[in-house]
BAZAZA-567692 format. One line per field, with one value per residue: x negated, y, z of N, C-alpha, C in turn; residue number from 1. Coordinates in pm, 1 decimal, padded with zeros to 6 digits. Layout:
<atoms>
n.xx = (X | ...);
n.yy = (Y | ...);
n.zz = (Z | ...);
ca.xx = (X | ...);
ca.yy = (Y | ...);
ca.zz = (Z | ...);
c.xx = (X | ...);
c.yy = (Y | ...);
c.zz = (Z | ...);
k = (NUM | ...);
</atoms>
This chain:
<atoms>
n.xx = (-00307.7 | -00059.7 | 00010.8 | 00271.6 | 00480.7 | 00718.3 | 00912.7 | 00959.7 | 01103.1 | 01184.8 | 01254.5 | 01456.6 | 01655.2 | 01771.4 | 02053.1 | 02310.6 | 02485.6 | 02327.5 | 02128.4 | 02288.6 | 02379.4 | 02137.1 | 02072.1 | 02283.4 | 02224.9 | 01981.4 | 02067.4 | 02234.3 | 02044.4 | 01880.5 | 02058.9 | 02111.8 | 01856.4 | 01821.0 | 02026.8 | 01936.2 | 01700.4 | 01796.2 | 01918.7 | 01696.7 | 01563.5 | 01745.9 | 01743.0 | 01478.7 | 01487.1 | 01656.7 | 01498.8 | 01283.5 | 01417.5 | 01499.4 | 01250.9 | 01160.3 | 01350.7 | 01291.0 | 01029.8 | 01083.2 | 01243.3 | 01062.4 | 00868.6 | 01016.1 | 01065.5 | 00805.9 | 00736.2 | 00921.9 | 00841.5 | 00590.2 | 00640.5 | 00678.1 | 00694.3 | 00453.9 | 00472.6 | 00364.7 | 00301.6 | 00414.5 | 00609.9 | 00793.0 | 01096.5 | 01287.8 | 01578.1 | 01801.7 | 01788.5);
n.yy = (-01440.0 | -01205.2 | -00862.6 | -00729.1 | -00460.5 | -00382.0 | -00376.9 | -00615.6 | -00947.4 | -01020.0 | -00781.7 | -00692.2 | -00879.0 | -00805.9 | -00697.0 | -00467.3 | -00607.6 | -00818.0 | -00681.4 | -00564.5 | -00794.3 | -00886.3 | -00671.8 | -00690.3 | -00937.5 | -00876.9 | -00682.5 | -00841.1 | -01021.8 | -00844.6 | -00758.8 | -01002.4 | -01055.4 | -00840.8 | -00899.9 | -01145.8 | -01060.0 | -00900.1 | -01098.1 | -01251.1 | -01058.9 | -01016.2 | -01273.6 | -01285.5 | -01093.6 | -01225.7 | -01449.3 | -01323.4 | -01222.8 | -01463.1 | -01574.8 | -01395.6 | -01442.7 | -01711.4 | -01687.1 | -01545.6 | -01729.4 | -01940.3 | -01820.6 | -01782.7 | -02048.5 | -02146.0 | -01989.0 | -02080.0 | -02344.4 | -02313.3 | -02222.9 | -02422.3 | -02548.7 | -02673.5 | -02916.0 | -03007.9 | -03330.7 | -03319.6 | -03126.6 | -03235.6 | -03404.5 | -03694.3 | -03749.5 | -03808.6 | -03670.6);
n.zz = (-03070.4 | -03004.8 | -02934.7 | -02750.4 | -02819.2 | -02720.5 | -02911.7 | -03023.3 | -03073.8 | -02811.7 | -02684.7 | -02851.3 | -02806.4 | -02571.7 | -02492.2 | -02380.7 | -02211.3 | -02117.2 | -01977.4 | -01781.9 | -01644.7 | -01540.8 | -01374.4 | -01192.0 | -01074.4 | -00954.3 | -00771.0 | -00611.1 | -00505.6 | -00365.0 | -00168.0 | -00038.3 | 00057.2 | 00236.4 | 00419.9 | 00522.1 | 00637.5 | 00845.3 | 01001.1 | 01079.1 | 01230.6 | 01443.6 | 01553.3 | 01641.1 | 01842.7 | 02022.0 | 02082.2 | 02210.4 | 02437.2 | 02557.0 | 02613.8 | 02807.0 | 03007.5 | 03062.4 | 03160.1 | 03395.0 | 03539.0 | 03557.6 | 03716.8 | 03953.6 | 04020.2 | 04058.1 | 04276.1 | 04464.6 | 04494.3 | 04602.2 | 04854.6 | 05036.0 | 05356.7 | 05570.4 | 05809.1 | 06133.5 | 06282.9 | 06539.6 | 06516.3 | 06344.9 | 06349.6 | 06384.2 | 06179.8 | 06341.7 | 06579.5);
ca.xx = (-00221.0 | -00016.7 | 00046.1 | 00409.1 | 00496.1 | 00854.2 | 01007.9 | 00962.8 | 01227.8 | 01229.0 | 01319.2 | 01578.6 | 01755.2 | 01822.5 | 02163.0 | 02361.2 | 02543.0 | 02217.3 | 02067.9 | 02382.4 | 02375.7 | 02010.8 | 02083.9 | 02372.8 | 02151.0 | 01884.0 | 02141.5 | 02276.5 | 01926.8 | 01838.3 | 02154.6 | 02087.1 | 01729.0 | 01847.3 | 02106.7 | 01848.6 | 01606.4 | 01868.6 | 01937.9 | 01567.2 | 01536.5 | 01830.0 | 01693.6 | 01356.0 | 01527.6 | 01707.5 | 01384.1 | 01210.8 | 01496.7 | 01492.5 | 01116.7 | 01156.0 | 01429.0 | 01215.2 | 00918.6 | 01138.7 | 01284.1 | 00939.6 | 00809.3 | 01095.9 | 01043.8 | 00670.9 | 00741.9 | 00997.0 | 00761.7 | 00474.1 | 00686.7 | 00704.3 | 00632.6 | 00392.8 | 00500.6 | 00277.8 | 00381.4 | 00489.4 | 00723.8 | 00890.1 | 01181.5 | 01372.4 | 01706.3 | 01907.8 | 01770.1);
ca.yy = (-01381.7 | -01071.6 | -00771.6 | -00682.8 | -00317.5 | -00354.9 | -00376.9 | -00750.7 | -01021.7 | -01022.7 | -00654.6 | -00681.1 | -00969.1 | -00751.2 | -00603.6 | -00402.1 | -00708.9 | -00890.8 | -00590.2 | -00550.3 | -00918.7 | -00887.3 | -00572.2 | -00745.6 | -01041.5 | -00808.2 | -00621.1 | -00949.5 | -01072.9 | -00743.0 | -00764.4 | -01126.8 | -01037.5 | -00751.3 | -00974.1 | -01243.1 | -00985.1 | -00862.0 | -01219.5 | -01284.3 | -00957.6 | -01046.5 | -01396.1 | -01254.4 | -01027.1 | -01329.4 | -01528.5 | -01242.9 | -01219.6 | -01596.0 | -01591.0 | -01317.1 | -01517.7 | -01830.7 | -01644.6 | -01510.7 | -01852.9 | -02013.9 | -01753.5 | -01814.5 | -02189.2 | -02157.4 | -01929.2 | -02168.2 | -02464.2 | -02279.4 | -02185.0 | -02539.5 | -02539.7 | -02797.5 | -02938.3 | -03101.5 | -03444.4 | -03281.9 | -03044.7 | -03315.1 | -03488.6 | -03781.6 | -03685.7 | -03835.0 | -03589.5);
ca.zz = (-02968.3 | -03045.8 | -02826.9 | -02764.5 | -02796.7 | -02676.4 | -03022.1 | -03076.4 | -03053.1 | -02672.9 | -02654.0 | -02931.4 | -02751.3 | -02446.9 | -02514.1 | -02259.3 | -02121.6 | -02054.6 | -01880.4 | -01671.0 | -01566.6 | -01466.5 | -01267.5 | -01090.4 | -01001.6 | -00868.7 | -00660.5 | -00522.8 | -00435.7 | -00268.0 | -00056.3 | 00034.7 | 00126.7 | 00350.4 | 00517.4 | 00587.8 | 00719.6 | 00966.9 | 01081.0 | 01138.9 | 01333.7 | 01560.4 | 01614.3 | 01713.4 | 01966.2 | 02112.1 | 02126.3 | 02308.5 | 02561.0 | 02617.4 | 02669.5 | 02930.8 | 03106.4 | 03098.3 | 03245.2 | 03524.9 | 03607.2 | 03589.3 | 03832.8 | 04072.6 | 04052.1 | 04114.3 | 04409.7 | 04554.0 | 04519.8 | 04684.8 | 04988.0 | 05118.6 | 05488.7 | 05617.5 | 05950.6 | 06204.5 | 06330.8 | 06659.1 | 06475.5 | 06270.7 | 06432.6 | 06303.5 | 06150.9 | 06440.7 | 06700.1);
c.xx = (-00186.3 | 00023.8 | 00187.0 | 00416.2 | 00639.4 | 00956.0 | 01022.0 | 01095.5 | 01276.0 | 01300.2 | 01450.6 | 01689.8 | 01817.9 | 01932.6 | 02213.4 | 02418.6 | 02434.3 | 02151.4 | 02158.7 | 02383.2 | 02248.5 | 02016.6 | 02174.1 | 02302.6 | 02049.3 | 01953.4 | 02186.4 | 02157.8 | 01874.3 | 01928.9 | 02131.4 | 01957.5 | 01746.3 | 01926.0 | 02020.1 | 01747.7 | 01671.8 | 01889.0 | 01808.3 | 01533.3 | 01617.3 | 01782.0 | 01565.1 | 01386.5 | 01577.6 | 01593.9 | 01306.5 | 01284.6 | 01491.5 | 01355.3 | 01104.1 | 01233.1 | 01353.0 | 01098.2 | 00967.4 | 01175.7 | 01161.5 | 00869.6 | 00884.1 | 01073.3 | 00905.9 | 00666.7 | 00812.7 | 00916.0 | 00642.3 | 00513.2 | 00715.7 | 00624.8 | 00577.1 | 00413.5 | 00398.6 | 00363.2 | 00463.3 | 00615.5 | 00830.9 | 00966.6 | 01257.6 | 01509.5 | 01814.2 | 01888.9 | 01838.3);
c.yy = (-01240.2 | -00990.9 | -00720.5 | -00534.1 | -00280.4 | -00353.6 | -00514.0 | -00817.9 | -01022.3 | -00893.9 | -00640.9 | -00768.0 | -00916.7 | -00649.5 | -00551.8 | -00503.2 | -00785.6 | -00806.0 | -00576.0 | -00674.8 | -00925.8 | -00788.9 | -00621.8 | -00853.5 | -00978.9 | -00746.1 | -00726.9 | -01000.7 | -00973.0 | -00744.6 | -00888.6 | -01115.7 | -00948.1 | -00822.9 | -01073.6 | -01173.8 | -00943.1 | -00982.2 | -01256.1 | -01185.9 | -00986.0 | -01173.3 | -01370.3 | -01181.9 | -01128.8 | -01415.4 | -01452.4 | -01238.3 | -01354.6 | -01622.5 | -01514.8 | -01389.0 | -01641.0 | -01795.3 | -01611.4 | -01636.8 | -01935.5 | -01952.7 | -01783.7 | -01958.6 | -02209.2 | -02100.1 | -02019.1 | -02292.9 | -02434.1 | -02242.5 | -02304.4 | -02527.2 | -02675.4 | -02807.3 | -03034.8 | -03218.5 | -03411.1 | -03202.6 | -03126.1 | -03403.5 | -03580.7 | -03717.3 | -03708.3 | -03755.8 | -03459.9);
c.zz = (-03011.9 | -02924.7 | -02853.0 | -02732.6 | -02757.1 | -02788.3 | -03082.8 | -03045.3 | -02908.9 | -02634.2 | -02729.4 | -02874.8 | -02622.9 | -02476.9 | -02379.6 | -02160.4 | -02046.8 | -01947.3 | -01759.0 | -01582.9 | -01483.2 | -01349.9 | -01155.7 | -01007.9 | -00907.0 | -00748.1 | -00560.4 | -00440.1 | -00333.6 | -00146.4 | 00028.6 | 00114.4 | 00250.1 | 00459.7 | 00594.3 | 00678.5 | 00851.1 | 01058.7 | 01151.4 | 01250.3 | 01459.7 | 01630.6 | 01693.2 | 01843.7 | 02068.3 | 02166.2 | 02232.9 | 02442.1 | 02632.0 | 02679.0 | 02802.0 | 03041.5 | 03154.3 | 03189.4 | 03385.5 | 03603.6 | 03646.1 | 03710.3 | 03960.5 | 04116.1 | 04115.1 | 04255.6 | 04508.5 | 04588.0 | 04609.6 | 04827.7 | 05077.5 | 05248.9 | 05526.0 | 05768.1 | 06008.0 | 06252.2 | 06456.0 | 06625.4 | 06402.9 | 06366.8 | 06339.9 | 06285.0 | 06255.7 | 06568.7 | 06686.9);
k = (1 | 2 | 3 | 4 | 5 | 6 | 7 | 8 | 9 | 10 | 11 | 12 | 13 | 14 | 15 | 16 | 17 | 18 | 19 | 20 | 21 | 22 | 23 | 24 | 25 | 26 | 27 | 28 | 29 | 30 | 31 | 32 | 33 | 34 | 35 | 36 | 37 | 38 | 39 | 40 | 41 | 42 | 43 | 44 | 45 | 46 | 47 | 48 | 49 | 50 | 51 | 52 | 53 | 54 | 55 | 56 | 57 | 58 | 59 | 60 | 61 | 62 | 63 | 64 | 65 | 66 | 67 | 68 | 69 | 70 | 71 | 72 | 73 | 74 | 75 | 76 | 77 | 78 | 79 | 80 | 81);
</atoms>
């Protein structure tokens, strides 16, 4: 096994065009990564808002269901009265 000191065939094959293509790919990938990160952040904000809305509606539903009035047989009348 040999140790590369940066002057071997791999370093010599890196001309200016190759370096520029690699830099462009890196720039593209960094931009794509930033864009995806922003999308994930916005989606998390929407999820948090939906969870808050769901909690509110669930609370209202639970409150409405617990407010059922129990009537005694004397208080209940048939619908035709």
